[in-house]
C-alpha positions in Angstrom: 0.2 0.0 -0.1 1.2 3.6 -1.0 1.7 6.3 2.0 -0.5 9.4 1.7 2.7 11.6 0.3 2.8 9.0 -2.7 -0.8 9.3 -3.4 -0.6 13.3 -3.1 1.7 13.0 -5.8 -0.6 11.2 -8.3 -1.6 12.8 -11.8 -5.2 13.0 -13.5 -6.2 10.0 -15.3 -7.8 11.9 -18.0 -5.3 14.9 -18.5 -2.3 14.0 -16.5 -2.1 17.5 -14.9 -0.8 16.9 -11.3 -3.6 16.8 -8.5 -4.2 16.5 -4.8 -5.2 12.9 -2.9 -8.9 12.8 -3.1 -10.3 9.3 -1.5 -9.4 5.8 -1.9 -11.8 5.1 -5.0 -13.8 2.0 -5.3 -11.0 -0.3 -4.4 -8.4 -2.7 -6.2 -8.8 -2.9 -9.9 -7.7 -5.1 -12.5 -6.1 -5.2 -15.8 -5.6 -7.5 -18.6 -1.9 -7.9 -19.6 -0.3 -9.9 -22.3 -0.6 -13.9 -22.1 2.4 -15.6 -20.3 2.1 -18.7 -23.0 -1.3 -20.1 -22.6 -1.5 -18.4 -19.2 -3.9 -15.4 -18.8 -2.2 -12.6 -17.1 -3.8 -9.6 -14.7 -2.1 -6.7 -13.3 -3.9 -5.6 -10.0 -3.7 -2.3 -7.8 -5.0 0.1 -5.7 -7.2 2.9 -8.0 -7.5 6.1 -5.5 -9.2 9.2 -7.2 -7.3 12.6 -7.1 -8.8 16.2 -7.3 -8.2 17.3 -10.7 -8.7 21.3 -11.3 -10.4 20.6 -14.8 -11.8 17.0 -14.5 -12.5 17.1 -10.6 -12.6 13.8 -8.7 -10.8 11.3 -11.1 -9.1 8.0 -10.9 -5.3 8.2 -10.6 -3.4 7.8 -13.6 -1.3 4.6 -13.8 1.9 4.3 -16.0 0.6 0.7 -17.3 -2.8 1.4 -18.9 -4.7 4.3 -20.7 -7.5 5.8 -18.6 -10.8 3.8 -18.1 -9.4 0.6 -20.1 -9.3 -2.8 -18.8 -6.2 -3.7 -20.7 -2.4 -2.8 -20.4 -1.1 -0.4 -23.0 1.2 -3.5 -24.4 -2.1 -5.6 -24.8 -4.0 -2.8 -26.2 -0.7 -2.4 -28.7 -0.2 -6.1 -29.9 -4.4 -5.8 -30.5 -3.8 -3.0 -32.9 -1.0 -4.0 -34.5 -2.7 -7.5 -35.1 -5.8 -5.6 -36.1 -3.7 -3.9 -39.5 -2.6 -7.5 -39.9 -5.3 -9.9 -39.9 -9.1 -10.6 -39.6 -11.1 -9.4 -36.4 -12.4 -12.9 -35.7 -8.9 -14.3 -35.5 -7.9 -11.6 -33.2 -10.6 -12.2 -30.8 -9.4 -16.2 -30.8 -5.9 -15.3 -30.3 -6.2 -12.6 -27.7 -9.5 -14.4 -26.5 -11.7 -11.0 -26.0 -14.7 -10.1 -27.9 -15.3 -8.5 -31.0 -16.8 -5.4 -29.5 -13.5 -5.3 -27.3 -11.4 -5.2 -30.5 -13.4 -1.9 -32.2 -13.1 -0.1 -28.3 -9.0 -0.7 -28.5 -8.3 0.5 -31.8 -10.6 3.6 -31.3 -8.4 4.3 -28.1 -5.0 3.3 -29.6 -5.6 5.8 -32.7 -7.0 8.5 -30.6 -3.4 8.3 -28.5 -1.7 8.2 -31.6 -3.6 11.1 -33.2 -2.7 13.5 -30.0 1.0 13.2 -30.7 0.9 13.6 -34.8 0.0 16.6 -36.8 -2.1 14.8 -39.8 -2.5 18.7 -41.8 1.0 19.3 -41.7 2.5 20.1 -45.3 -1.2 19.3 -46.7 -1.3 21.1 -50.5 -3.3 19.1 -52.8 -6.2 17.0 -51.4 -8.8 14.4 -53.0 -12.1 14.4 -51.3 -14.7 11.3 -51.9 -17.5 9.4 -49.9 -17.6 5.6 -49.6 -20.5 3.4 -48.5 -19.5 1.5 -45.4 -22.5 -0.2 -44.3 -26.1 -1.0 -45.7 -28.8 1.8 -45.6 -27.0 4.5 -46.9 -24.1 4.5 -44.1 -21.3 6.8 -45.9 -18.2 7.9 -44.8 -16.4 11.3 -46.3 -12.8 10.3 -46.6 -9.6 13.1 -47.4 -6.6 11.8 -49.0 -3.0 14.0 -49.4 -2.1 13.8 -53.2 1.5 14.2 -52.6 1.9 11.5 -49.7 -1.1 9.2 -50.6 -1.9 8.9 -47.1 -5.6 9.2 -45.5 -5.6 12.3 -43.6 -9.2 12.3 -42.4 -12.4 10.7 -42.4 -15.5 11.1 -40.7 -19.1 9.4 -40.7 -21.8 11.3 -43.2 -21.6 12.8 -46.5 -23.2 16.3 -46.3 -22.2 19.9 -46.0 -22.2 19.8 -42.3 -19.3 16.8 -42.6 -17.5 18.8 -44.9 -17.1 21.6 -42.8 -16.2 19.5 -40.3 -12.9 18.7 -42.4 -12.2 22.3 -42.6 -12.7 23.1 -39.0 -10.5 20.8 -37.9 -8.0 21.8 -40.6 -8.0 25.3 -39.4 -8.0 24.4 -35.8 -4.9 22.7 -36.7 -3.1 25.9 -37.1 -3.7 29.4 -38.5 -4.1 29.5 -42.2 -4.1 26.0 -42.9 -7.1 26.5 -45.4 -5.2 29.2 -47.3 -2.5 26.8 -48.0 -4.7 24.2 -50.0 -3.7 24.6 -53.8 -6.1 21.8 -55.5 -8.8 19.7 -54.6 -10.2 17.1 -56.5 -13.9 15.7 -56.3 -16.4 14.2 -58.1 -18.5 16.9 -58.4 -20.7 16.7 -55.8 -22.2 20.1 -54.7 -22.0 19.8 -51.1 -18.5 19.3 -51.6 -18.0 22.0 -54.2 -19.8 24.8 -52.4 -17.9 24.3 -49.2 -14.4 24.1 -51.2 -15.6 27.4 -52.7 -16.3 29.1 -49.4 -13.7 27.8 -47.3 -10.4 27.6 -49.9 -11.5 30.2 -52.9 -7.8 30.1 -53.7 -7.3 26.5 -54.2 -8.0 25.3 -57.9 -10.9 22.7 -58.0 -10.5 19.9 -60.3 -13.3 17.4 -61.4 -12.2 13.8 -61.4 -12.0 12.1 -64.8 -13.5 8.9 -64.0 -16.7 10.4 -62.5 -17.0 12.3 -65.7 -16.5 9.5 -68.0 -18.9 7.6 -65.4 -21.5 10.1 -66.3 -21.5 9.4 -69.8 -21.5 5.6 -69.4 -24.7 6.1 -67.1 -26.5 8.0 -69.5 -25.2 5.2 -72.6 -26.6 2.6 -70.2 -29.9 4.3 -70.2 -30.0 4.5 -73.9 -29.4 0.9 -74.0 -32.0 0.0 -71.6 -34.3 2.3 -73.6 -33.6 0.3 -76.7 -34.1 -3.2 -75.1 -37.4 -2.1 -73.7 -38.4 -0.9 -77.1 -37.5 -4.3 -79.0 -39.3 -6.3 -75.9 -42.3 -4.3 -76.5 -42.0 -5.1 -80.4 -42.5 -8.6 -79.7 -39.0 -9.8 -78.9 -39.8 -12.0 -76.2 -41.1 -15.5 -75.5 -42.9 -17.1 -72.4 -40.7 -19.5 -71.1 -43.0 -21.2 -68.5 -44.4 -20.3 -64.9 -42.7 -20.1 -61.3 -43.9 -19.1 -58.3 -47.3 -18.0 -60.1 -45.3 -16.0 -62.3 -44.5 -16.1 -66.1 -41.2 -16.5 -66.8 -40.7 -14.1 -70.0 -37.2 -14.0 -71.7 -35.9 -12.1 -74.6 -35.2 -13.1 -77.9 -34.1 -11.7 -81.3 -32.9 -8.1 -81.3 -33.7 -7.4 -77.2 -31.7 -10.6 -76.7 -28.6 -9.4 -78.6 -29.0 -6.0 -77.0 -29.3 -7.1 -73.6 -26.0 -9.2 -74.0 -24.2 -5.8 -75.2 -23.5 -4.1 -72.1 -19.7 -4.7 -71.5 -19.1 -4.3 -75.4 -20.8 -0.7 -74.8 -19.2 0.2 -71.7 -15.3 -1.4 -72.3 -12.6 0.5 -73.6 -12.4 -0.4 -77.5 -8.5 -1.2 -77.0 -9.7 -4.0 -74.3 -12.6 -5.2 -76.4 -12.4 -9.1 -77.3 -13.5 -10.2 -80.8 -16.7 -11.3 -79.8 -17.2 -7.9 -78.3 -15.9 -6.3 -81.5 -18.3 -7.8 -83.6 -21.4 -6.9 -81.2 -20.2 -3.6 -81.6 -20.5 -3.6 -85.4 -23.7 -5.1 -85.3 -25.1 -2.5 -83.1 -23.7 0.2 -85.7 -25.7 -1.7 -88.2 -29.0 -2.2 -86.2 -29.4 0.7 -83.8 -27.8 4.1 -85.2 -29.4 5.9 -81.8 -27.5 3.5 -79.3 -24.3 3.7 -81.5 -24.2 7.3 -81.6 -24.7 7.4 -77.5 -21.4 5.1 -77.7 -19.5 7.3 -79.8 -20.4 10.6 -77.4 -19.1 8.3 -74.3 -15.8 7.7 -76.1 -15.8 11.3 -77.5 -15.8 12.5 -73.7 -13.3 9.8 -73.1 -10.8 11.3 -75.7 -10.7 14.8 -74.6 -8.9 13.5 -71.1 -6.3 12.2 -73.2 -5.5 15.2 -75.0 -2.9 18.0 -74.1 -4.2 20.7 -72.4 -4.2 23.7 -74.9 -6.4 21.0 -77.0 -8.7 19.7 -74.3 -10.4 23.0 -74.2 -11.4 23.4 -77.9 -12.6 19.0 -77.9 -14.6 19.7 -75.0 -16.8 22.4 -76.2 -17.0 20.8 -79.6 -18.2 18.0 -77.3 -20.7 19.6 -75.2 -22.2 21.4 -78.7 -22.4 17.6 -80.3 -23.9 16.5 -77.2 -26.8 19.5 -77.1 -28.0 18.7 -80.2 -27.5 14.8 -80.4 -31.5 14.5 -79.8 -30.6 11.7 -77.1 -32.4 13.0 -73.4 -30.2 11.4 -71.1 -27.0 13.0 -73.3 -28.7 16.5 -73.6 -28.8 16.3 -69.5 -25.0 15.4 -69.3 -23.6 18.2 -71.5 -25.4 20.5 -69.0 -23.7 19.2 -66.1 -20.1 18.7 -67.9 -20.8 22.2 -69.3 -21.5 23.3 -65.4 -18.3 21.8 -64.6 -16.3 22.9 -67.5 -13.6 24.9 -65.6 -12.9 21.9 -63.2 -12.6 19.5 -65.9 -9.8 21.3 -67.6 -8.3 22.4 -64.5 -8.1 18.0 -63.7 -6.5 17.8 -67.5 -4.1 20.7 -67.0 -2.9 19.4 -63.6 -2.8 16.2 -64.2 -5.2 15.3 -60.9 -7.6 12.8 -60.2 -9.4 10.8 -57.6 -7.9 7.3 -58.9 -5.8 7.7 -55.4 -8.8 8.4 -53.1 -10.4 5.7 -54.9 -7.6 3.3 -54.4 -7.5 4.3 -50.5 -11.8 3.6 -50.5 -10.8 -0.2 -51.9 -8.6 -0.7 -49.1 -11.4 0.4 -46.6 -13.8 -1.9 -48.1 -11.0 -4.5 -47.7 -10.5 -3.8 -44.2 -14.4 -3.8 -43.4 -14.8 -7.1 -45.0 -11.6 -8.3 -43.0 -13.1 -7.3 -39.7 -17.2 -8.6 -40.8 -18.5 -5.4 -40.4 -18.2 -2.8 -37.4 -20.6 -1.8 -34.9 -19.5 1.7 -34.9 -17.9 3.8 -37.4 -15.3 5.0 -34.9 -13.8 1.8 -35.0 -13.6 1.7 -38.6 -12.3 4.8 -39.1 -9.6 4.5 -36.4 -8.4 1.3 -38.1 -8.6 3.1 -41.5 -6.3 5.8 -40.0 -4.0 3.2 -38.5 -3.8 1.2 -41.6 -3.6 4.2 -44.4 -2.6 7.2 -42.4 1.2 6.2 -42.3 0.7 5.3 -38.6 1.1 1.8 -38.5 1.4 0.4 -34.7 4.3 -1.7 -33.7 4.6 -4.8 -31.5 5.3 -4.1 -28.1 9.0 -4.3 -27.4 10.0 -4.1 -31.1 
């Protein structure tokens, strides 16, 4: 047992400030330590409270564990390292802890790590995107540094308020940090563009080429579906039978050929197989409207391959072509592209895209699958930051 003088030299468990002894607390506490072979190890000690000037009566700080944690620092560190290397179910078996405990440990390890780093230091060119991490429209907004490839910030949500939180955090990390941002890439979403325009008016906004071409691909697919439906209404169907009280209707003739033409229309010409090339040639002969939509999509893709001094004229000619093409979906798309013309040309000039951000999103999806889902987005964000933010934990004692 410690005497009164030793207790009087304690520190607050929450902020580490020196504080005077308050009372013995609720008695002795136990902390789970790293196993000794197959034997579970626990540390046990008194847990008196000190009177912190900021937080009031608080359990005294101990050197081997974080405040309010039931595990030692070494135990937390090993679980965090395992989380960056293996699945969550493997960790629960090896460390003999619950799934929820893994998420809690990851969250507090990242919170501790984040306190000792400046994630926004040297931030100049950023990419912003959202990613679905759970069903029922659960999204994360992520920010990636184009210069280092690091994930620098992530937050649950995809709206203006979420974007404002990022710039608030950026400005709070150092005065004038928002003014230091020179380039921002995004997918054209208004909730991103409006906030960037207000908080970083000096930044060059770049529209992601992948998403822009994706708009044209969606418009092309709408034309294909419309052609397929017209062919079915023209009698290119056959009743195959009945199942569960419903007729099984299959496409025949022109409708069937169009149904199997999706990938021939979607893929880049240089990647087409012989069968897909033949399918495209058949469409050119039998459905001029659909083939014209395909040429519009390919024309827009070509714009991004041109040098900056040629791209502006080519984009203007494409917009004029789409405006008079008499294909409803492309008439709508050209209005959107004309609205983002400056951002598209900036992306071509500076050679920036959201490809790096999409790569980070793919890794976040992999993290989610390895963990078989997270109960809370905080645990997913913490693990993503540890994995992709350049701050991977090391094994204890290494």
